[in-house]
Backbone bond lengths (Angstrom), bond angles and torsions (degrees), N, CA, C in turn:
res aa  C-N    CA-C-N  psi(-1)  N-CA   C-N-CA  omega(-1)  CA-C   N-CA-C  phi
1 X - - - 1.444 - - 1.526 108.67 -
2 X 1.296 114.75 135.25 1.467 120.34 -178.77 1.529 108.48 -85.98
3 X 1.325 117.81 123.73 1.461 122.15 -177.10 1.525 112.27 -104.69
4 X 1.313 116.92 6.96 1.467 118.79 178.79 1.520 110.58 -70.29
5 X 1.315 113.92 142.40 1.454 119.68 177.09 1.521 107.12 -100.05
6 X 1.309 115.57 127.24 1.463 118.33 -179.62 1.523 109.35 -94.20
7 X 1.287 113.67 149.92 1.465 119.81 179.10 1.526 108.93 -72.50
8 X 1.326 116.00 147.61 1.467 117.47 177.54 1.530 110.45 -63.29
9 X 1.295 114.39 150.06 1.467 119.01 179.91 1.522 109.12 -62.05
10 X 1.316 114.97 139.27 1.466 120.25 178.46 1.523 108.81 -65.22
11 X 1.328 116.68 138.82 1.462 118.39 178.60 1.526 110.51 -62.11
12 X 1.308 114.69 142.62 1.461 119.77 -179.41 1.523 108.91 -72.57
13 X 1.305 115.86 127.12 1.467 120.76 -179.65 1.520 109.66 -79.84
14 X 1.316 114.54 143.31 1.451 120.37 176.80 1.513 108.11 -84.63
15 X 1.291 117.04 121.37 1.460 122.84 -179.13 1.527 108.58 -95.04
16 X 1.326 115.52 101.80 1.467 120.07 -175.93 1.522 111.77 -63.18
17 X 1.325 117.21 -34.84 1.472 118.99 179.44 1.516 110.74 -63.64
18 X 1.323 116.91 -42.93 1.466 120.22 178.97 1.526 110.58 -66.78
19 X 1.323 116.65 -37.27 1.463 120.38 -179.23 1.528 111.55 -68.17
20 X 1.316 117.34 -35.01 1.468 120.84 -177.37 1.527 113.91 -90.13
21 X 1.322 117.43 -11.90 1.469 120.80 -176.39 1.531 113.18 -53.16
22 X 1.339 120.14 -43.80 1.473 118.69 179.73 1.532 113.65 -64.60
23 X 1.317 116.26 -15.72 1.458 120.95 -176.94 1.529 112.15 -108.70
24 X 1.314 117.84 9.19 1.462 120.82 -173.56 1.529 112.41 -62.46
25 X 1.315 118.14 -38.63 1.457 120.39 178.41 1.520 111.78 -64.17
26 X 1.326 116.06 -45.04 1.464 120.42 179.24 1.525 110.70 -65.42
27 X 1.327 117.15 -41.76 1.465 120.33 178.97 1.523 111.26 -63.72
28 X 1.332 116.84 -38.68 1.466 120.60 177.77 1.530 110.33 -65.90
29 X 1.334 117.06 -40.77 1.467 120.50 178.30 1.532 110.41 -64.93
30 X 1.329 116.85 -43.02 1.467 120.73 177.98 1.526 109.90 -59.46
31 X 1.325 116.45 -47.22 1.470 120.38 -179.25 1.528 111.18 -62.48
32 X 1.322 117.49 -44.55 1.467 121.02 -178.99 1.529 111.46 -63.44
33 X 1.328 116.57 -44.64 1.465 119.48 -179.61 1.522 111.68 -69.41
34 X 1.326 117.09 -38.28 1.463 120.49 176.99 1.527 110.04 -61.58
35 X 1.330 116.98 -45.95 1.468 120.49 179.73 1.527 111.93 -65.49
36 X 1.316 117.04 -38.21 1.472 120.02 176.65 1.527 110.10 -63.52
37 X 1.324 116.56 -41.98 1.461 120.75 178.25 1.519 110.98 -63.99
38 X 1.328 116.83 -48.04 1.475 120.86 -179.92 1.522 110.77 -60.65
39 X 1.329 116.62 -47.93 1.468 120.84 -179.01 1.511 111.91 -60.88
40 X 1.325 116.78 -42.38 1.465 119.94 -179.73 1.526 111.26 -67.30
41 X 1.319 117.61 -36.77 1.471 120.45 178.92 1.530 111.54 -71.17
42 X 1.320 116.03 -36.89 1.477 119.47 175.65 1.523 109.70 -63.24
43 X 1.328 116.57 -45.01 1.468 120.51 178.56 1.532 110.73 -64.01
44 X 1.334 116.91 -41.75 1.468 119.71 179.31 1.521 110.64 -62.48
45 X 1.318 116.80 -43.19 1.466 120.25 179.54 1.528 110.92 -63.76
46 X 1.320 115.75 -40.32 1.466 120.57 -177.46 1.530 112.39 -71.65
47 X 1.329 116.33 -45.10 1.465 119.99 -172.29 1.529 114.83 -97.78
48 X 1.332 118.31 -23.32 1.461 119.63 -172.48 1.523 114.45 -108.11
49 X 1.345 117.38 -23.90 1.468 119.60 -178.04 1.530 109.44 -60.38
50 X 1.308 115.74 133.85 1.464 120.40 179.27 1.514 114.29 82.96
51 X 1.321 117.48 4.44 1.469 120.65 177.88 1.527 109.32 -111.22
52 X 1.314 115.54 170.39 1.466 120.88 175.25 1.522 111.45 -85.43
53 X 1.315 117.05 5.22 1.455 121.06 -178.64 1.517 111.06 99.84
54 X 1.298 114.96 170.85 1.461 121.90 -178.44 1.526 108.22 -124.38
55 X 1.332 117.78 113.72 1.467 118.66 176.82 1.529 110.18 -76.34
56 X 1.322 116.16 123.84 1.462 120.79 176.73 1.523 111.07 -99.60
57 X 1.313 115.56 -37.10 1.466 123.47 175.96 1.526 106.55 -138.64
58 X 1.316 118.33 165.03 1.470 117.96 179.74 1.538 113.19 -57.29
59 X 1.318 116.80 -29.30 1.455 120.61 -176.69 1.526 113.38 -106.94
60 X 1.335 118.39 0.10 1.469 120.54 -176.61 1.524 110.57 -136.24
61 X 1.329 115.46 124.30 1.462 122.51 178.50 1.525 109.05 -126.75
62 X 1.299 115.70 159.24 1.456 121.85 167.97 1.524 106.04 -102.33
63 X 1.316 117.07 115.38 1.462 122.56 -175.37 1.518 108.67 -131.84
64 X 1.317 116.79 131.32 1.465 121.79 -178.13 1.524 110.40 -85.14
65 X 1.341 116.43 122.01 1.461 122.84 178.23 1.519 108.01 -137.31
66 X 1.333 116.53 136.83 1.461 121.40 173.25 1.517 107.67 -107.87
67 X 1.324 116.34 134.85 1.448 122.17 -170.48 1.532 109.92 -131.95
68 X 1.335 117.88 126.70 1.469 120.66 176.46 1.519 111.49 -101.24
69 X 1.323 117.29 -1.23 1.457 120.92 -179.59 1.511 111.38 -108.77
70 X 1.323 114.86 -144.74 1.464 121.11 178.69 1.517 108.79 -110.73
71 X 1.309 115.11 -166.09 1.456 120.60 177.50 1.520 110.17 -57.58
72 X 1.294 116.60 150.53 1.454 124.76 178.84 1.531 112.68 65.28
73 X 1.330 117.16 15.61 1.458 120.88 178.09 1.519 114.20 72.86
74 X 1.325 117.55 15.60 1.461 120.76 179.53 1.522 111.02 -76.12
75 X 1.303 116.43 151.00 1.465 124.02 174.45 1.528 113.02 57.09
76 X 1.306 116.81 40.72 1.457 121.57 179.22 1.527 110.15 -59.53
77 X 1.323 115.59 136.36 1.458 121.51 177.37 1.512 114.64 87.92
78 X 1.319 118.28 5.83 1.464 121.83 -178.71 1.532 111.02 -99.74
79 X 1.316 116.72 40.96 1.456 121.66 -174.92 1.529 112.72 -58.51
80 X 1.333 117.76 -45.06 1.466 121.22 -178.42 1.528 110.39 -61.47
81 X 1.322 116.95 -41.32 1.463 120.21 177.62 1.522 111.03 -61.21
82 X 1.339 117.20 -44.60 1.459 120.06 -177.63 1.529 112.58 -70.65
83 X 1.308 117.03 -29.15 1.467 119.69 173.41 1.526 109.08 -64.86
84 X 1.320 117.15 -48.37 1.467 121.31 -179.91 1.526 110.88 -63.57
85 X 1.328 116.94 -43.30 1.461 121.13 -179.88 1.528 111.07 -62.90
86 X 1.323 116.71 -44.28 1.464 121.14 -179.98 1.518 110.69 -63.74
87 X 1.319 117.42 -42.84 1.468 120.26 177.03 1.527 110.86 -61.11
88 X 1.327 117.04 -39.81 1.465 120.77 178.50 1.535 110.52 -64.33
89 X 1.319 117.03 -43.53 1.468 120.93 178.92 1.528 110.50 -62.94
90 X 1.328 116.86 -45.54 1.467 120.14 179.88 1.530 111.25 -63.23
91 X 1.317 117.85 -40.31 1.471 120.94 177.04 1.524 110.67 -63.52
92 X 1.327 116.49 -42.74 1.466 120.41 178.22 1.528 110.71 -61.39
93 X 1.331 116.48 -45.78 1.466 119.84 179.19 1.528 111.30 -61.02
94 X 1.328 116.17 -45.83 1.466 119.86 -178.60 1.526 110.97 -63.68
95 X 1.314 117.21 -43.78 1.461 121.28 -176.17 1.529 111.80 -68.05
96 X 1.329 116.32 -34.20 1.471 121.48 -175.34 1.519 113.14 -110.32
97 X 1.320 117.48 18.41 1.466 122.00 -172.12 1.523 112.74 -53.46
98 X 1.325 116.99 -51.94 1.469 120.57 -174.78 1.525 110.85 -61.14
99 X 1.331 116.64 -47.59 1.458 120.82 -179.02 1.524 110.99 -64.24
100 X 1.320 117.32 -45.14 1.465 120.64 179.62 1.522 111.35 -63.77
101 X 1.327 116.98 -40.72 1.469 120.35 179.37 1.527 110.97 -62.24
102 X 1.326 116.90 -39.03 1.463 120.13 177.66 1.526 111.00 -66.53
103 X 1.321 116.79 -41.28 1.461 120.60 -179.70 1.519 112.05 -68.12
104 X 1.328 116.66 -33.13 1.461 120.81 -174.51 1.518 113.24 -98.14
105 X 1.313 117.32 4.60 1.447 120.61 176.02 1.516 114.80 78.06
106 X 1.311 118.52 21.52 1.458 121.33 176.30 1.520 112.23 146.13
107 X 1.317 113.99 176.45 1.454 120.86 -173.84 1.523 113.60 -94.91
108 X 1.323 118.10 -11.22 1.459 120.98 -174.97 1.527 111.95 -61.32
109 X 1.321 116.98 -44.05 1.459 121.09 179.14 1.518 111.13 -57.77
110 X 1.331 115.95 -46.87 1.466 120.74 -179.98 1.521 110.96 -66.24
111 X 1.327 117.22 -38.20 1.463 120.88 179.65 1.523 110.85 -63.88
112 X 1.326 117.49 -39.89 1.463 120.95 177.55 1.531 110.97 -61.28
113 X 1.318 116.31 -47.24 1.467 120.46 -179.27 1.524 110.58 -64.74
114 X 1.338 116.27 -44.65 1.470 119.86 -179.34 1.528 111.52 -63.97
115 X 1.317 117.50 -42.54 1.471 120.68 -179.99 1.523 110.83 -63.11
116 X 1.314 116.99 -44.37 1.454 120.34 178.71 1.519 112.07 -64.22
117 X 1.319 115.92 -42.66 1.467 120.14 178.82 1.525 110.47 -62.86
118 X 1.319 117.15 -42.94 1.470 120.52 179.11 1.530 111.44 -64.87
119 X 1.329 116.91 -40.35 1.461 120.54 -179.82 1.518 112.32 -61.49
120 X 1.329 116.69 -46.36 1.460 119.25 179.80 1.528 111.53 -75.41
121 X 1.330 117.46 -31.57 1.465 120.49 176.25 1.524 110.48 -62.24
122 X 1.319 116.37 -42.77 1.465 120.34 178.03 1.531 110.31 -56.01
123 X 1.325 116.45 -47.82 1.469 120.29 179.10 1.516 111.67 -59.99
124 X 1.311 117.08 -46.68 1.463 120.91 -177.50 1.523 111.81 -62.48
125 X 1.336 116.54 -40.22 1.465 120.36 -176.82 1.524 111.35 -76.52
126 X 1.323 118.44 -45.71 1.457 121.45 -171.16 1.534 114.83 -96.67
127 X 1.331 117.57 -19.97 1.461 120.48 -179.67 1.528 110.65 -113.95
128 X 1.313 116.48 -26.56 1.452 120.40 -179.70 1.513 113.90 92.76
129 X 1.303 117.15 -1.54 1.464 123.36 179.26 1.531 107.61 -162.42
130 X 1.318 116.26 164.00 1.462 121.66 179.67 1.524 108.87 -96.85
131 X 1.313 116.28 135.59 1.470 121.68 177.96 1.522 109.17 -91.49
132 X 1.313 116.06 124.65 1.464 123.28 176.28 1.524 108.55 -118.10
133 X 1.325 116.59 149.79 1.471 118.28 -177.56 1.518 114.57 -154.17
134 X 1.312 119.97 -11.07 1.463 122.16 179.92 1.524 107.94 -88.39
135 X 1.320 116.74 115.87 1.457 121.77 -169.26 1.522 110.69 -126.69
136 X 1.338 116.62 107.00 1.459 121.71 177.63 1.522 112.76 -91.66
137 X 1.317 117.62 7.02 1.461 125.96 174.58 1.526 114.17 70.06
138 X 1.314 119.68 -25.36 1.468 121.43 177.89 1.525 110.52 -108.88
139 X 1.302 116.17 3.33 1.458 123.10 -175.54 1.520 107.57 -137.32
140 X 1.314 119.40 150.64 1.475 119.15 177.25 1.538 111.33 -58.96
141 X 1.307 116.23 150.31 1.465 122.34 -179.90 1.533 107.81 -66.05
142 X 1.338 116.83 139.79 1.463 121.29 -176.85 1.512 109.84 -141.65
143 X 1.333 117.10 -173.85 1.465 121.98 -178.29 1.526 110.04 -138.93
144 X 1.316 116.91 -178.05 1.463 121.63 -178.66 1.524 111.15 -64.16
145 X 1.334 117.47 -40.11 1.470 120.58 179.33 1.528 110.70 -61.13
146 X 1.328 116.76 -43.57 1.462 120.32 177.13 1.528 110.51 -59.40
147 X 1.320 116.45 -41.80 1.468 121.07 179.08 1.521 110.76 -62.20
148 X 1.328 116.77 -42.65 1.465 120.66 178.88 1.525 110.75 -60.59
149 X 1.324 116.50 -45.83 1.465 120.47 -179.72 1.528 110.36 -62.45
150 X 1.323 116.99 -45.34 1.466 120.68 -178.67 1.524 112.35 -65.53
151 X 1.315 117.65 -44.07 1.465 120.59 179.07 1.532 109.95 -66.04
152 X 1.331 116.85 -42.39 1.466 120.16 177.48 1.518 111.85 -62.32
153 X 1.332 117.43 -43.86 1.460 120.96 179.00 1.530 111.21 -65.34
154 X 1.327 117.14 -39.25 1.469 120.62 177.75 1.528 110.73 -64.60
155 X 1.326 117.06 -42.46 1.470 120.77 176.96 1.526 110.75 -62.16
156 X 1.340 115.89 -40.90 1.463 120.61 179.04 1.535 109.86 -63.33
157 X 1.313 116.97 -44.84 1.461 120.67 -179.75 1.528 111.00 -63.40
158 X 1.325 117.33 -43.72 1.466 120.71 178.43 1.523 111.44 -62.44
159 X 1.313 116.53 -42.66 1.464 120.49 179.64 1.527 110.11 -63.98
160 X 1.320 117.08 -41.01 1.463 120.27 179.46 1.523 111.04 -67.49
161 X 1.328 117.25 -36.18 1.463 120.24 176.75 1.528 111.12 -67.39
162 X 1.302 116.15 -39.45 1.469 120.76 -178.50 1.517 112.58 -73.34
163 X 1.323 117.11 -39.16 1.462 120.19 -171.00 1.518 114.49 -120.47
164 X 1.293 118.77 1.94 1.454 120.01 -178.05 1.516 110.92 81.06
165 X 1.317 116.71 168.54 1.457 121.69 -175.75 1.525 112.95 -66.55
166 X 1.335 117.46 -28.03 1.464 119.03 -176.91 1.519 113.19 -91.29
167 X 1.334 117.89 1.56 1.457 121.49 175.25 1.519 114.22 89.55
168 X 1.336 118.11 -0.02 1.451 120.14 179.62 1.512 109.36 -98.68
169 X 1.319 115.99 150.48 1.467 120.48 178.21 1.523 109.04 -64.77
170 X 1.317 115.59 131.57 1.458 119.82 177.37 1.525 108.12 -79.30
171 X 1.318 116.33 138.05 1.456 119.86 179.12 1.527 109.71 -81.25
172 X 1.324 115.03 140.82 1.463 119.98 177.46 1.513 108.70 -66.68
173 X 1.309 116.02 138.10 1.469 119.94 -178.68 1.504 110.89 -98.95
């Protein structure tokens, strides 16, 4: 009979690189869009603040606007609410990423929404308001983060219309 005592097995280490590898494309897209949004807002603040804007085309100007509400100037002054709401949305996306990506046919839609949410969240937390500068004159002034959220939401809506809420093709009746 063997009387040797063996050491307990070493706990298995969690390899974060292996865990994040399936999401590397989405994470890279989020980082790229976030940086593009930040860079454009820094440039807008530096070059456009205090000006009447810069007309680039008859229908498109670069105009500096600071916004504490949402699109169309709604809910002005509700910054704390939007910080909490954005954090809740980001937590929901992170927690349900795999399932949502399967339902929506990929991670790009989620990456667009997450990047836009992070871009505007950064402004709300560190500046106290969101910087907008893209001005089509017939539409409220917006930014790259807003565009990401809108394009991501539109893609999500189209995917849900095409495949239903659960991600499966709906049968013709």
